[in-house]
C-alpha positions in Angstrom: 77.7 111.6 101.4 80.5 109.1 102.7 81.8 111.9 105.0 78.3 111.8 106.4 78.8 107.9 106.8 81.6 108.8 109.1 79.5 110.9 111.5 77.0 108.1 111.6 79.5 105.5 112.4 81.3 107.8 115.1 77.7 108.6 116.8 76.6 105.0 116.6 79.8 103.9 118.1 80.2 106.2 120.8 76.5 105.9 121.9 75.7 102.2 121.4 79.0 100.9 120.7 80.1 98.2 118.3 78.0 95.2 117.0 78.6 91.7 118.1 81.7 90.3 116.5 79.9 88.4 113.6 80.1 89.1 110.1 76.1 89.0 110.0 75.6 91.6 112.8 78.3 94.0 111.2 77.1 93.7 107.7 73.4 94.3 109.0 74.6 97.5 110.7 76.2 98.6 107.4 72.8 97.7 105.4 70.5 99.4 108.0 72.4 102.8 107.3 72.4 102.4 103.3 68.6 101.3 103.4 67.5 104.3 105.1 67.9 107.3 102.6 66.3 109.8 105.0 69.1 108.8 107.5 71.7 109.1 104.9 70.5 112.7 103.7 70.4 113.6 107.4 74.1 112.8 107.8 75.1 114.3 104.2 73.5 117.5 105.2 75.2 117.6 108.4 78.7 117.0 106.7 78.0 119.8 104.1 76.9 122.1 106.9 80.1 121.8 108.7 82.0 122.3 105.5 80.1 125.2 104.5 80.3 126.9 108.0 84.3 126.9 107.9 84.5 128.0 104.3 82.1 130.6 104.9 84.5 132.2 107.2 87.1 133.1 104.8 90.6 131.8 104.4 92.4 133.0 107.7 89.2 133.0 110.0 88.0 129.7 108.4 90.2 127.6 106.5 93.6 128.3 108.0 92.1 128.1 111.5 90.4 124.9 110.9 93.5 123.3 109.1 95.7 124.4 112.1 93.2 122.1 114.3 92.4 119.5 111.8 95.8 118.6 110.6 97.5 118.0 114.0 94.5 116.2 115.2 94.4 113.9 112.1 98.3 113.1 112.2 97.8 112.5 116.1 94.9 110.6 115.8 96.6 108.6 112.8 99.6 107.8 114.8 97.7 106.6 117.9 95.7 104.2 115.9 98.9 103.1 114.0 100.6 102.3 117.4 97.5 100.4 118.7 97.2 98.4 115.4 100.7 97.5 115.3 100.7 96.2 119.0 97.4 94.4 118.6 97.7 93.4 115.0 99.9 91.7 112.5 102.1 94.2 111.4 104.4 91.8 109.4 101.6 90.7 107.2 100.8 94.2 106.8 104.2 95.6 105.6 104.3 92.4 103.1 100.9 93.5 101.7 101.8 97.3 101.6 105.5 96.8 100.2 105.5 93.5 98.4 105.6 94.3 94.5 103.2 92.1 92.5 103.9 92.7 89.0 100.9 90.5 87.9 98.5 93.1 89.5 100.0 96.0 87.3 97.3 96.8 84.4 96.4 100.0 82.5 93.5 100.0 84.7 95.3 99.8 88.2 97.9 102.5 86.5 94.8 104.8 85.9 93.2 104.3 89.2 96.7 105.3 90.7 96.9 108.4 88.6 93.5 109.6 89.9 94.5 108.8 93.4 97.6 110.6 93.1 96.1 113.8 91.7 93.4 113.8 94.1 95.6 113.2 97.1 97.9 116.1 96.3 95.2 118.3 94.8 96.8 118.5 91.3 94.0 117.5 89.1 91.6 119.4 91.0 93.5 122.6 90.7 93.4 123.3 94.6 97.0 123.8 94.7 96.7 126.9 92.1 94.0 128.3 94.6 95.9 128.1 97.6 99.0 129.4 96.0 97.1 132.3 95.0 96.8 133.1 98.6 100.1 132.7 99.6 102.7 135.5 100.0 105.5 136.2 97.7 108.0 135.1 100.3 106.6 131.4 100.1 109.1 129.1 98.5 106.6 127.1 96.2 109.1 124.6 95.3 109.6 123.4 98.8 106.0 123.3 99.4 105.5 121.2 96.6 108.4 118.6 97.8 106.8 118.9 101.5 103.2 118.3 100.3 104.3 115.1 98.3 106.6 113.7 101.1 104.1 114.4 103.9 101.3 113.0 101.9 103.2 109.6 101.2 104.2 109.5 104.9 100.6 109.8 106.1 99.3 107.3 103.4 101.7 104.8 104.8 100.8 105.8 108.5 97.1 105.1 107.4 98.1 101.7 106.0 99.6 100.8 109.3 96.6 102.2 111.2 94.4 99.6 109.2 96.0 96.6 107.8 97.8 95.1 110.8 94.2 94.7 112.2 92.7 93.3 108.9 95.4 90.4 108.8 95.4 89.9 112.4 91.9 88.3 112.1 92.2 87.0 108.7 89.7 89.6 107.0 89.6 90.6 103.3 91.7 93.7 102.8 89.5 94.7 100.0 89.5 98.4 99.2 86.4 100.6 99.2 83.6 101.3 101.7 83.5 97.5 102.6 87.0 97.7 104.2 86.0 100.7 106.4 82.7 100.0 107.4 82.3 96.3 107.4 85.7 94.8 107.9 87.6 97.1 110.3 84.3 97.1 112.6 84.5 93.4 112.6 87.9 93.3 113.6 87.5 96.3 116.1 84.6 94.1 117.9 87.2 91.4 118.6 90.0 93.6 120.2 90.8 95.0 123.5 89.6 98.5 123.8 88.1 97.9 120.5 85.1 100.2 120.8 87.5 103.1 121.8 89.7 102.6 118.9 86.6 102.2 116.5 85.4 105.7 117.6 89.1 107.1 117.2 89.1 105.8 113.7 85.7 107.2 112.5 86.5 110.5 114.0 89.9 110.3 112.2 87.9 109.6 108.9 85.5 112.4 109.6 88.7 114.9 110.0 90.2 113.6 106.9 87.0 113.7 105.0 86.3 117.2 106.4 89.7 118.7 105.5 89.3 117.3 101.8 85.8 118.7 101.4 87.1 122.2 102.7 89.9 122.4 100.1 87.2 121.4 97.4 84.6 123.6 98.4 86.9 126.4 98.7 88.0 125.8 94.8 84.2 126.3 93.7 84.0 129.4 95.9 87.1 131.1 94.8 85.8 130.8 91.3 82.4 132.3 92.0 84.0 135.2 93.9 86.5 135.9 91.3 84.6 135.6 88.1 80.8 136.0 89.3 81.5 138.7 91.9 79.7 137.0 94.5 80.5 137.5 98.2 82.1 134.7 100.3 78.7 134.0 102.1 76.5 133.7 99.1 79.2 132.0 97.1 79.6 129.3 99.8 75.9 128.9 100.1 75.4 128.2 96.3 78.3 126.0 96.2 77.4 123.9 99.3 73.8 123.7 98.3 74.5 122.4 94.8 77.0 119.7 96.1 74.2 118.7 98.7 71.5 118.5 95.7 74.0 116.5 93.5 74.8 114.4 96.6 71.2 113.2 96.9 71.7 110.9 93.7 74.4 109.2 95.2 72.3 108.7 98.5 69.4 107.3 96.3 72.1 105.0 94.7 72.3 102.8 97.6 68.2 102.3 98.3 65.7 103.8 96.0 67.8 103.7 92.9 69.7 100.6 93.5 68.5 98.8 90.8 69.1 101.6 88.3 72.1 101.2 86.1 72.0 104.3 83.7 74.8 102.6 81.4 73.5 98.9 81.7 74.2 98.3 77.9 77.8 99.8 78.1 80.6 97.0 78.6 82.0 97.2 82.2 79.0 99.3 83.6 76.3 96.7 83.3 75.8 96.8 87.3 77.1 100.4 87.9 74.9 102.9 89.9 74.8 106.4 89.6 77.4 106.5 92.6 79.7 104.2 90.7 79.6 106.2 87.6 80.3 109.4 89.4 83.0 107.7 91.1 84.6 106.5 87.9 83.8 109.8 86.1 85.6 112.0 88.8 88.6 109.4 89.6 89.3 108.0 86.4 88.5 110.6 83.7 88.1 114.1 85.1 91.1 114.0 87.4 93.7 112.9 84.8 92.1 115.2 82.3 92.6 118.2 84.8 96.2 117.0 85.3 96.7 116.9 81.7 95.3 120.2 81.1 97.3 121.9 84.0 100.5 120.5 82.5 99.9 121.8 79.1 98.9 125.2 80.6 102.2 125.3 82.8 104.2 124.1 79.7 102.9 126.2 77.0 101.1 129.1 78.4 103.2 130.3 81.4 106.3 132.4 80.2 109.8 131.0 80.9 110.6 133.9 82.9 107.5 133.3 85.3 108.4 129.7 85.7 111.9 130.4 86.5 111.6 133.2 88.8 108.8 131.8 90.7 110.5 128.3 91.4 113.8 129.5 91.8 115.2 127.5 88.9 118.3 127.7 86.8 117.9 128.5 83.2 118.8 124.7 82.5 116.4 123.7 85.3 113.7 125.8 83.8 114.3 124.1 80.3 114.1 120.7 81.8 110.5 121.4 83.5 109.4 123.0 80.6 109.9 120.0 78.5 108.7 117.6 81.1 105.6 119.7 81.2 104.9 120.2 77.6 105.9 116.7 76.4 106.7 114.0 79.1 103.9 114.5 81.6 101.3 114.9 79.1 102.4 112.0 77.1 102.4 109.8 80.1 99.0 110.9 81.3 97.5 110.3 77.8 99.3 107.2 77.3 98.1 105.5 80.8 94.3 106.8 80.0 94.5 105.4 76.5 95.6 102.2 77.4 93.1 101.6 80.5 90.3 102.6 77.8 91.6 100.0 75.2 92.0 97.3 77.8 88.6 97.7 79.2 87.0 96.5 75.9 
């Protein structure tokens, strides 16, 4: 659904430009999108169709070909926006915001959110890396790929921060997280900047590319399961997975308009005002992803033979024993302790 928002904003910016640099005008643009379920459904369907079209073409003809275009495009757009943001924004305030350690803001809840973000960002809690590793050749060094993936993810995340926060702080806006930052705060800032319309269009295209790349990976995970376990061909498997995602996504669309006043867990402390969208977001980010990461650590630590771990990762016997201990005890204990602490602190 939010991938559909990026399409809506990119088209709207290209065709009609940015709204006047007034908070009310920018908020009205955002509210107009959210209040139209049919418009949101149309963009949601368009985004899912683009994702399904790529995945249905297979690994080499679809996903690999798309990523060879999407990843360099994503990096180039982000680099250009970061340069623009540094030149036009307040980079000193942005760096202070990104790098200054505020221990008072560290809590079990923020630790759990950071854990979920980390698992999603590098695809660990979802099992994406397992799926893609199954497609790689025997000569691929998995240890090097893991290190490069983590380093590249960190670098891109930091670059994204430089593309966003100098603009936010240059105009004294709220650096709050979530949709408000992307679809309200930043358009307001772009509307006040030189070449703001062009920069805003590039930014929303960047968001679309990033969302599409992530969606391709997640849809492939389900498609691969349907193909290997159910025996479906790629076309039908993609159609079933994408259609299911679209149908479930309808509930998130309605959360912002028709069902905006419905709070399924209103009687539960901490979820009094949570919509279906909020509940799905919390469930996937703060519960399912840590559980997935915990399950993968336990599986790798207890089920995979020692010989396989050592051979596949090119480890010494001592290195294998250290990794085995980390996977069996340290990682599961850390994940469980973080999740338990966050659950206790919320009551």
